[in-house]
N, C-alpha and C positions, 0 to 999 in steps of 0.2 A: 799059486799060492794058497798055504790050507792055510786057515785058523778056528784054533778051538773055540765056540758061544757058545753057552747053557749044556756044557757037557756032550757036545757033536762038533763036530768036524763041517766047514762049511770052505767051500773055493770062494775067493773073492779074482773080481778080474782086474784090480789095479793096484798098486806096488803099497798100500797104503792103509792105516788103518783109519778111521774116523772114529769120534767122541761115542757113537751108539755103537762100536763095540767094544768097550770097557767100559762094565759097568760099574764094576766096585774096584778101584785104581788102589795102585801101594806105592810112594813115589821116595825115589831113592836119589842122593845124592853122593857124589861122588870128587874129591878132587876140587873142593868148591869153598873159596875165595868169598870175602867180602872185604866191601871197600867203603871209603866213606871221606869227604875231602877234609882236611884241616882247615876247620874257620883263619886260625890264625895263621897260617900261610896260602897265598894263594898256591891253586893247580899244584898242589901237597895232599896227594891221597896216603891216609891211615890205613893200615888192614887190622881191621875187627874180627874178620873166621879165618884162620891158615890150614886152606887144603885139608878142611872136616869132609868126612866121610858120614853115612848114616842112611836111617830108612822109616815110613812112616807107614803104618798097615792100616788096610780097611780094619772099624770095628774098633779102633782104638784110641784112648784121649791121650796124644803127645803132648807134653809140655818142654819147653826148650827151659831153663834155668842158667840164666847166666848173670856175672857182676857186673858183667857191662854188656851192654847192645849198646854185574857177578859173573865172578868167573867159578865156571867148572863145569860137571858132567852133572845135569838132573833130566830124573828117567819120570816114567811113567807105567808101570807093569813093564817093565823091562825098556822101554821104547821112549828113544829121541821126542821130546815136543816142540812144536812151535810155540808163540805167542799168543796166536790167535787160540790154539789151544785153552791156554791156562786162564785167557781172560772171559770166555764162554762154559769153560767146567769145574772151575773155582770159585771161591768168596773168600773177601780179605777185612775184617774186621779191625778196624782203626782204636788205638787207646784214648783220642780222642773222639767223643762223638759231635759233629758237624753238623745240624738239619736249616732246613726254613723256618722259622719261630714263627710264624702267622700260623703256618699247616696245623692241622689234627692228626693223629696218628693215622684215622684212616684213609686221610684224602695222602698223607702221607706214602702211605704204603702200594694205595691204587697208581698215583702217580710212577713210582718206581717200577710196579706191574705192568703199567704200562708202559716206560721204557725198557725193558727190563726182559721182558717174557714175549714170545707168537703174537701176532698181532691177530691172528686169526685166531686166536684163544676165545674160548666164549665168555660171554661176561658173568656168567653163573658160575663157570667152572673158577674162573679167578676169584669172584666174591666167597666161593667157597672156598679155595685155597686162602686167601686172608683173616677168616673166620678162625682153618684151624690154625693160622700158623699165632694169631690174639690167643689163643684158646693156651696153644702151647707156652708161650714167652709171657703167661700170666698178664696180659691186653685188654682182655676182652671189656672189664668195666671202662678202659680209659681210653676207645676209642674212638670218640667226641670229642678229647683234650688238645686244648693248643698246645705244640711243643715246649713252644715258650723257650726264654732265655734265663740266664742267672739273676736280671733285677726284675721281670715277672714274677705272679702270685698265681696260684691256682694251675699249675701246668705239672709237665712233665718233672719228676725228680731224676736223683743223674742213676740211680738202678734201674727206675723203669728206662729210662734214654736207652742206656745199653741193651737192656730188653729188644726195642727199637730196633737196633742197629745188627742185634741179634738176626730178626726177623727179617728186615734188610735182605739179610745177605741169603736166606733161605730159601726168598720167594723162588730163586729159579733151581734148588736143590742143589748145589754143587757138590761136585764129585768130591774137592777137598777144599778143608777151611781155613784158614789161618786166621792166627787170633793175636792181635799184637796188645800185651798186657788188659785182656778181659776183667779184667777184678782191680784194675787201679783206681781207687777215689771210692770203691763201695766198701757202707758195710759190712758186716760178718755175712749177715743172713742173705745181702742180694747178690754179696759175693759168690757166696754158697747156691744160690737161684740158679745164677750163669752157671754155675760150673754144673749142675746139677743136667742144665738144660745141655749141652755141650757133649754130655754122657750120655744123653738119651740120642741126638745126632748122630752119633759116633754106634753107636746099636744098631744102627738103619746098614750099615757097611760102606758109610760115609769113613772118609782119610782124614781126622783133627789135628792141628799142630798148631799149638800157641805159645807164648810167650809170657816168660812170668816173673816174677822178681820176689822173692821168699814172699812165698805162697803160707796162707794157716798150714796149721796142721788137718784137717778135717779136706781143708782143699788139695794138698800134696796128696794125700791117703787115695784123692778121689782117680787120678791119674793112671793111666793103664802102664804108660809107659813115659820114665823121663829121658832127656839130653843135657847136659851138664855140662855150659862154657866155662872155661878159663885160660885165662891171656890170650885167649884167640885158639882154642885148640879144645878137644873135647876129655872131658876128667873124667868120664861118665855115658853110656847110650844103653838106655834096657831095662827090663822093668824095677818098680821099687823097692821089693825085698831084694834083687840082686845089687842095687846100689848101696842098701843096707851091708849087707852080706860082704862086699868088696871092699868096702872103706872099713868094715871091721878087720878084714884078711888084712890087711894092710896096717895094724894098732889106732884105727879109729874107728872106737866102737862108739855107738849113737846112745848117751844118757836114757834111761828111762823117761817117761814122763818130757821127755824134750822132742822138742819139732825137728822131725830128721830134716827136711828144707836148710832148720839154719842152722842146724847142726855141720851140711853137707858144704853149704856156701862156705861156713867162715871156714872151712880145713883148707879148700882151695882159693881164698880170697888172697889177690895182690898181695906179694910181700911179702904173706905168711914164710914162718920156716922153722922147721924141726930144731932138735938138737944138736943136729952136729951140721947144722945151718946151709942146709938146701933149701931153694926153696922147692915148698909141698904142693904146691900149684902144677911147678915142673915134672917133678919125679911122677905125680900121680895121675900125668896126663902119658907117658912114658909105657907106665905098669897096665896102663887098660888098655893099651896097644896091642898084647899078648892074655888078654885077658878073656876067658870065657862068653862074655858078654861083645866082646868085640869079636869072638868070632862067627857069632850068630848073626851078626851083621856084615860079615862078610859072606856069609853062606845066604843071608837074602840079598845082596847084592849077584850073588853068581847065579841067584836062580832066576833073578829076576831079568838080567841079562843072557839067561839063554833062551828065553821068549822069544825075543826078536829084536833086531838090530832096528828094523824100521820105525820111517816121523809116523805118527802121528799127524793127521792133517784134520782141520772142521770139516765140517760139511757146508756147504756152499747155502744149500736147502735154507740153515737159517736162519743165515744173511742175507738171501733176499724177504725172507718172512718183516724185515725190520725197514719198517719204510719212512725214508727219512721227514714224508709232511706228518707223520702221527708225531714221530718223536717233537715236529716243531711245535705241531697243538699244542701238545702237554707242556711244553715249556714257556709257551703262550699262557698258559691255563695256570703257571705256577707263580711267574709271574703278577700275572692281573689280580692272582688271591693277595701274594703278598701288599699291592696298591690296596685293594678293597678293603684290607684286614689290618692296615696301619695306616690311616687316611688323616692321623693327625699332620702329617706331614704337607700332605697333599693342601689342606684347609687351610694351613697356615699361609701355604703359597697365594692361596685363591683371597684370603682375605686379606692377605700383602696386596696382590694387585688390586683387588677394589679398592681399599684404601686411597692407595696410593695416586691412581686413574680420577678416585671423588675428587681426591685434594689438588691432583693437577686442572683437572676440568675446572675449576672453580676458580682459582687461581688466573688460566685466562678467559675465564666469560666476559665477552665482550671486547679482546682485546686485540683477537684475529679479524680485520678488518681490509678490504681491497685501498687499502690507505700503506705511507712509509713505517708508518708504528707497525702496522699489520704485517707487513712482510717480517721482522725480527721476533714477534709474538706467533706466525706462525713459522717459523724455522725453528721457536724454544717446542713447542709444541712434538714438533718433528723427532726434535734430539730424544723428547721424554718417551715416546714411541720408541725409537729406534734401541736407543739403551736401556730401560727396562725393561724391554725384550730380547737383549743381548750378553747383558752381564751378571745379572742372576741366575738364570738359566746355566748360562756355561761354568758356576762355578758351586752351583748346587750339585752339578753330573762329576763332580771332582772325588768323590768319595762314593759314588755309585757302584762300579767293576773294584776298585779293589776291598767294598766290604763283603762281596761272595768271591774275590778270588778264592780263599780256601778252600773251598768248596765246589766250583769250578775246575780246581785242579783236582781234587778226589774225581769227580764224578767222569770227568776228562779222561783219565786216567783210567776208569778201569772201566773206559768204553764204553761208558752208559749213552753220552752222545760227543758229534765234534764240537769244537768250538766255533763253528761260523751258525750254528745253531741256535747256540744257548745266546751269541752277539745279535743275531736277527734274531732272536725272540724279545731277548732285553729292546731292543730299538721299540718292536713293536709294542713291549706294555707302557712304552711312553708316549705314545701317540694320543689316548686322550688329553692327557695333563695336559700336553705341545699342541692341542687345537682349545680346549676350554680356556686356558689362559691366557694368549693373548685377542681371542675373539670377546671375552669380557673386560678385558682393559683398554683395548682399541674401542668396544663400544658407547663404553663410559668416557672412556676422555676426547673421544673423536667428536661424540654431539654436543657434550658440554664445554667443552673449548671453541665448537661453532667452526669447524673446520668446511671444506668446501661441500654444501647441501646437495649430494648427488649420488642415490644406491651404486650407480655403477662406480664413481669414486671409493667409495665405501671398502665397495668388495673387492677392487684392486688394493684398494690399504692391506685389507686383510692379509690377503695371498702374503705381499712383501711381508708382513711380522710374521705370519707364517712359518714362512722360507727364514728372516731373520731369526727366530727363535729354535728351528730346527736346527741351522745351521751352527749355531753358538752351543746348543746341545751334545751337535758332533764333532765339535776342537775341546768340549769338557773330558769329551768320551779318548778324545785324541789324545792329550796332556794325564788323563788319571792312569791310561796304559802304557804311555812312552816312560814313564817316572815310577822306580824303585815305592815313591810314599806320596801321599797325595799333600806334605811341608813345601815336599820338594818341586813340585808338580805345578803347586802354587807360587814357588821361588820363580819359576820362569812363567808363566803365565801371566804375573801382575807385567810386565815390565810389555809383556808382547802386547798386553788389551789398551795400555797407554797409547804405544802408536799406533792400533789400531781405531783408537779415540782421538788422538789429533790428528790424525787425516781424513775424516771420516767427513769432513767438508765445512763444517759451522766453526772452529776454527782457526784453521789455513786455507789459503787458497791453493788448490793446489796445482796450476802453475807457477807456484812459490817454491815447489818443494825442491832438495837439494838432486840433484840425479842421483847419486848413491841410495837416495829414497823412494825416489819415484815410481822404483817396482813394487812398492807395497800395493799400490790402489788396486792391483789386478786380483789382490789375494785379499784384498779390505771389504767382505762381504757388509759392513756396519755401510762404510761409504756407498758399497751400489745399493743398500736397503735406504740411505738417506736421500741419494740423487733420486730411485724412483720415486719414493712418496715426493720429494720436492717439485716432480714434473706433474705427480698426480695433482696437486696442490696449484701450481702457477701453468700450465699446461694450457694454451688456448685462455688465457686471461687479459685484456685489452683495459682494461678500465681500474687502474690506480691512481687512485689521485693524488695530488701534490699537499703540503704544507703551505696555503697563504702568506699565512705571518712570517717565515722566512724565506723570500724566493731563491736567496741563495745558495740554499742546500741542494745536492744533486736531488735527481729528480727517478726514482725508477718509473716508470708508467705504464708495463706490458710484460708478464709471465717471461718471457723469454729474455730479459731484461738481468731478471731475477736470479734465471738459473746462469746465465753467462755468469753474474757475479760472485757467483762459488764454482766457476769452472766446470760448473753442469751443463749435458748437452740434452736438449727436447727428445735425440731418438735411440736416447741409449736405453731407454725402458726394459723391452725387451731383454735389450743386453745383458743388464743387469740380473733379470729373471733369471737367464740359462747362468748365466759366473756363477751365482748364488745355488745353483743348481747340483754345477759342476763342482764349487767348491765342501757341498755338503758329503756325495760322494768318496769326492781325495779325502776327507778326515774319515767317515768311516772304515776304509781302505785300509789307512794305514794305524788307523787304530784297533783293525782284526787283525792288524800284520803283528801290530806291535804285542797283544794281548794274547796270539798265538806261541811267539817267541816267549813270554812268559808264564804261559804253561806246558812248553814242550819237555820229554824228557830231556835233563842235563844228567 
């Protein structure tokens, strides 16, 4: 097979083309229909676009002007394409800008560069590329400013965020750029700046296609070509001057000093009728099919289809360059930045832990002894240790992933990283807090309350509580991904927690549990944690004294009796540890499965 490249014919040894074989691309579509799910009726599809055809050529800024806004034949340079080609050679700028608010402009671009670009690209080349992009979009003086959100001060404006989104998509220098409402929410100056930048990008031989509603006259005149959609059909596709002439030929002449875009949209508006009662939009669409502009589309399609009928496939070389370890590192880096830049929540949690531990330790000071009252006091301290490191982390995690779900979905569907890398990075970013919190809480409460004065026992106590808080966090991740909203997740988590608390040991003897509920003890990490801590405090204790004032009361004289009182077994310490580790991984596995299901294409 021979291929024309840079004015010369080259013989290819394979029967497909890679993205390197197509520098400038013409995007064509034929028999294209677009469907959307009807929110009012489940499993009912609504057709938005009905069997349209068209083309977007390199060097042109093409706008789709629709009153409302896949199945079909989509090609690049006349050749069918696979999803990998579009993933690696096109950019898509969303209407809504979603960023990590705590990152600065330069940090965001560096992160996206490391995630999107070849990992072997030199740092100097990346730095030069980012500097040029910041200069092109006018953000050089804002490079160290945090992106922020609507409630922050001294952050990027809406127009600046839109320009940052544009710069992000230009990192990979895409051959095709799609934009959804790039001027929405912008003032006239910002909107004109965005369109000017799009024109400059298209002038480099790139294919730019954007949707836009009711553009201003200045913006409308900036487009090279427009595609006017009405009732799911093409009312016009071609150059702007052709559009005005076409509608004028049908008796719809645009008045002077009137925005042509508003005029054209008003003509094809749904429900508009002429003097004869005919639907104007339907009539215009029928007439366009036989117009000169429509014939131009047919010529472009014929020309492109005559080039080749092969399939463009992506080069495997670039895929090999994108290593998962590098992506994981930069994801962890971004998550850590979020924690460091927004430490208020973490500081409040640490302050709360220190306060509760201090108050609890002072309340139990002097009460923990090797006597009958000391048994109750010790078990009370153990309950506080377990519950404080279980319930609060569990509920604090519920909103963590749902808050990031829109950004996760967008970046995953753009092929920036797989879901499992995001989930692993998110869990890694929580580890410092999940170590510092139980360490501070345990150290203060343990020694103030006067629990067993032994470094080895304290070390194992800390190990148990580290597992407790991590399993609880894993449980929170599971519930946050399994349900659509935080309130719904909490509605199911609260009764689940009550069952765990009742069956954790101090409130109900395990042997008295009904048969139908005894299985809960195998999945209750609160029970395993309580049993392990009780073993650490009472194992090998043989000198528990009794009250001499009332000899008729039952007397527990050693630690084994204390354990048996709660149906605990002194040989179960490492079994409890293993079970908690198992529960930890089970929760995370199920959490990942539900997260994957919520992010995948539907």
